[in-house]
C-alpha positions as CSV (number, residue, x, y, z in Angstrom):
1,M,-0.4,-17.5,9.9
2,A,-1.7,-15.6,6.9
3,H,-5.3,-14.4,7.2
4,T,-6.3,-15.8,3.8
5,S,-9.9,-16.9,3.3
6,E,-10.7,-20.5,2.6
7,A,-12.1,-19.5,-0.8
8,A,-8.7,-18.2,-1.8
9,R,-6.8,-21.4,-1.1
10,D,-6.1,-24.4,-3.3
11,E,-6.4,-28.0,-2.2
12,A,-2.9,-27.9,-0.6
13,G,-3.9,-24.9,1.5
14,R,-1.9,-22.4,-0.4
15,P,-3.3,-19.1,-1.6
16,H,-3.7,-18.8,-5.3
17,L,-4.4,-16.0,-7.7
18,A,-8.0,-16.4,-8.8
19,G,-10.8,-18.6,-7.6
20,A,-9.9,-22.0,-9.2
21,A,-7.5,-24.6,-7.8
22,G,-4.4,-25.2,-9.8
23,G,-3.9,-21.6,-11.0
24,P,-5.8,-18.6,-12.1
25,A,-9.0,-19.1,-14.1
26,R,-9.3,-17.3,-17.4
27,A,-12.1,-14.7,-17.1
28,A,-15.2,-15.7,-19.1
29,G,-16.7,-13.4,-21.7
30,G,-19.0,-11.8,-19.2
31,S,-16.4,-11.3,-16.4
32,T,-14.7,-8.0,-15.6
33,A,-12.2,-7.0,-18.3
34,H,-8.7,-5.6,-17.4
35,G,-9.8,-2.1,-17.7
36,A,-13.4,-2.4,-16.8
37,T,-14.9,0.4,-14.7
38,H,-15.0,-0.2,-11.0
39,A,-18.7,0.4,-11.2
40,Q,-19.0,-3.0,-13.0
41,A,-16.4,-4.7,-10.9
42,H,-17.8,-3.7,-7.5
43,G,-21.5,-3.0,-8.2
44,A,-23.4,-0.1,-9.6
45,A,-22.2,3.4,-8.6
46,D,-25.6,4.2,-7.3
47,D,-25.2,1.5,-4.6
48,L,-22.0,3.0,-3.3
49,P,-21.7,5.5,-0.5
50,K,-20.9,9.0,-1.8
51,D,-17.4,9.2,-0.2
52,H,-15.1,6.5,1.1
53,T,-12.0,8.7,0.7
54,Q,-10.5,8.6,4.2
55,A,-11.3,4.9,4.7
56,I,-9.7,4.1,1.4
57,L,-6.6,6.2,2.2
58,E,-6.2,4.4,5.6
59,T,-6.3,1.0,3.8
60,T,-3.9,2.3,1.2
61,K,-1.4,3.3,3.9
62,Q,-1.8,0.0,5.7
63,V,-1.0,-2.0,2.6
64,A,1.8,0.3,1.5
65,A,3.5,0.1,4.9
66,L,3.4,-3.7,4.8
67,L,4.8,-3.9,1.3
68,K,7.6,-1.3,2.0
69,E,8.6,-3.2,5.2
70,A,8.9,-6.4,3.3
71,G,10.8,-4.9,0.4
72,C,8.2,-5.8,-2.2
73,P,8.3,-3.6,-5.3
74,F,5.0,-1.9,-6.0
75,A,3.3,1.3,-7.2
76,L,0.0,2.8,-6.3
77,A,-2.4,2.9,-9.2
78,G,-6.0,3.9,-10.1
79,S,-8.0,6.6,-8.6
80,V,-5.9,6.8,-5.4
81,A,-2.8,7.4,-7.5
82,A,-4.6,10.2,-9.3
83,H,-5.6,11.6,-5.9
84,A,-1.9,11.5,-4.8
85,H,-1.0,13.5,-8.0
86,G,-3.5,16.2,-7.1
87,V,-6.3,15.1,-9.3
88,P,-9.7,16.1,-7.8
89,A,-11.4,12.9,-6.8
90,V,-14.0,11.4,-4.4
91,L,-12.8,7.9,-3.6
92,Q,-15.6,5.3,-3.6
93,H,-14.5,1.9,-4.9
94,D,-11.1,0.5,-3.8
95,T,-7.4,1.0,-3.8
96,D,-5.2,-0.4,-6.5
97,F,-1.5,-1.5,-6.4
98,C,0.7,-2.6,-9.3
99,I,2.9,-5.5,-8.5
100,R,5.0,-7.9,-10.6
101,R,3.6,-11.3,-11.4
102,E,6.6,-13.0,-9.9
103,D,6.1,-11.3,-6.6
104,V,2.4,-12.4,-6.1
105,D,3.1,-15.2,-3.6
106,E,5.4,-13.0,-1.5
107,V,2.9,-10.1,-1.6
108,V,0.0,-12.4,-0.6
109,E,2.0,-13.9,2.3
110,T,3.2,-10.4,3.5
111,L,-0.3,-8.9,3.5
112,G,-1.9,-12.0,5.0
113,D,0.6,-12.0,7.9
114,G,-0.2,-8.3,8.3
115,G,-3.8,-9.0,8.9
116,I,-5.1,-8.3,5.3
117,E,-7.7,-10.8,4.1
118,I,-7.0,-12.3,0.7
119,V,-10.2,-13.1,-1.2
120,A,-11.1,-15.2,-4.2
121,A,-11.4,-13.4,-7.6
122,P,-12.5,-14.7,-11.0
123,E,-10.1,-12.4,-12.8
124,D,-6.7,-13.8,-13.8
125,W,-4.8,-10.5,-13.9
126,L,-5.0,-9.5,-10.2
127,V,-5.3,-10.6,-6.6
128,K,-8.1,-9.2,-4.5
129,A,-7.9,-8.4,-0.8
130,R,-9.9,-6.6,1.9
131,A,-9.1,-4.6,5.0
132,G,-11.2,-2.2,7.1
133,G,-14.2,-2.9,4.9
134,E,-12.4,-1.6,1.8
135,Q,-11.5,-3.5,-1.3
136,I,-7.8,-3.9,-2.5
137,D,-6.8,-4.8,-6.0
138,L,-3.2,-6.1,-6.4
139,I,-2.7,-5.9,-10.2
140,F,0.1,-7.7,-12.1
141,E,-1.4,-7.1,-15.5
142,L,-2.5,-3.5,-16.1
143,S,-4.8,-2.9,-19.1
144,H,-3.6,-6.1,-20.8
145,R,0.1,-5.3,-20.1
146,Q,2.4,-7.0,-17.7
147,V,3.6,-4.9,-14.8
148,T,7.3,-4.5,-15.4
149,D,10.4,-3.4,-13.6
150,E,10.4,-0.4,-15.9
151,L,6.9,0.7,-15.0
152,L,7.6,0.4,-11.3
153,E,11.0,2.3,-11.7
154,R,9.2,5.2,-13.3
155,A,6.9,5.6,-10.3
156,T,7.2,8.8,-8.3
157,V,7.4,8.7,-4.5
158,L,4.7,10.9,-3.1
159,P,3.0,11.4,0.2
160,V,-0.4,9.7,0.4
161,D,-2.1,11.2,3.5
162,S,1.3,11.5,5.2
163,V,2.8,8.2,4.2
164,R,5.3,8.3,1.3
165,M,5.0,5.6,-1.3
166,P,5.7,5.0,-5.0
167,V,2.9,6.2,-7.2
168,L,2.4,5.5,-11.0
169,A,4.0,8.2,-13.1
170,P,1.5,10.6,-14.7
171,Y,2.2,9.2,-18.1
172,D,1.6,5.6,-17.0
173,L,-1.5,6.6,-15.1
174,L,-3.1,8.2,-18.1
175,S,-1.8,5.6,-20.6
176,S,-3.3,2.7,-18.6
177,R,-6.7,4.5,-18.5
178,L,-6.6,5.0,-22.3
179,A,-5.7,1.4,-23.0
180,A,-8.7,0.3,-20.9
181,L,-11.3,2.2,-23.0
182,T,-13.6,-0.1,-24.9
183,E,-17.0,0.0,-26.5
184,Q,-18.5,-1.3,-23.3
185,H,-16.5,0.9,-21.0
186,C,-16.0,4.3,-22.6
187,D,-16.4,6.9,-19.8
188,F,-14.2,9.8,-20.7
189,G,-15.0,11.8,-17.5
190,P,-12.4,10.4,-15.1
191,V,-9.7,10.3,-17.8
192,L,-10.5,13.9,-18.8
193,T,-10.0,15.1,-15.2
194,I,-6.6,13.4,-15.1
195,A,-5.6,14.9,-18.5
196,R,-6.6,18.4,-17.5
197,T,-4.8,18.2,-14.1
198,L,-1.6,16.5,-15.3
199,R,-1.3,17.8,-18.9
200,E,1.9,19.7,-18.2
201,R,3.5,16.5,-16.9
202,I,2.6,14.2,-19.7
203,D,4.5,13.7,-23.0
204,W,1.6,13.9,-25.4
205,G,3.7,12.9,-28.4
206,M,4.5,9.6,-26.6
207,V,0.8,9.2,-25.8
208,R,-0.2,9.6,-29.5
209,A,2.5,7.2,-30.6
210,E,1.6,4.5,-28.1
211,H,-2.2,4.6,-28.7
212,R,-2.2,5.5,-32.4
213,D,-4.1,2.3,-33.4
214,E,-6.7,2.5,-30.6
215,P,-9.9,4.2,-31.8
216,F,-11.2,5.1,-28.3
217,A,-7.9,6.6,-27.3
218,E,-7.6,8.5,-30.5
219,A,-11.2,9.8,-30.0
220,F,-10.2,11.0,-26.5
221,L,-7.2,12.8,-27.8
222,C,-9.3,14.5,-30.5
223,L,-11.7,15.6,-27.7
224,L,-8.7,17.1,-25.7
225,E,-7.7,19.1,-28.8
226,R,-11.3,20.4,-29.3
227,L,-11.4,21.4,-25.6
228,G,-8.1,23.2,-25.8
229,V,-6.4,20.9,-23.3
230,I,-3.6,19.9,-25.7
231,E,-2.3,21.4,-28.9
232,P,-3.8,20.0,-32.2
233,F,-1.7,17.3,-33.8
234,V,0.2,18.4,-36.8
235,P,1.8,15.6,-38.9
236,R,5.4,16.1,-39.8
237,K,6.1,16.7,-43.5
238,G,6.7,13.5,-45.3
239,A,5.1,11.4,-42.5
240,T,2.7,8.7,-43.7
């Protein structure tokens, strides 16, 4: 029997994606956006303990082991993925996993049977869960983009506190952070740390091409140039 909370079940008793019966509810204007900072999603940063690193890593390993055993495709994302790539971080908020939308029901059942509590969420781009007092986000739409087979296939298998699991590739990790920048959520600090640490493993030409029409991403790339993290952009002759 899956350990799914009553709040996360529809009238037929089946787990669903986001708080309303009959399917996921569209997030209202004031709800958490796809790329909103976890400080907004889980409370002000000042209210959080200074370091949940080991507890979050234990929860990450538990979830990954269940998904691997069941054969569910996934990739570790967010700050724990950055940590796995060697980015300096103190983990405070939660652990994030990318999954395909079509696998949501199987993932929910797998985790529920493994003792993970599935909880109701207002967002329509993820499923929330909880284990060991730590929050888990199961994301099937990352920064307004569907999680695809290609995204998961690009993941790198890395050890996360001794357990090997697929982790978002450096490019996808940075790109998803850039796509999440908005006027309301424009903290360059965490993204800058990722860029500095992983700059040799990221195709910056591809980053520029993908985010060329996004003002906050372009501003961040300009900042990287001024700080000497990346080379200045030089347009090709004849380019418009």
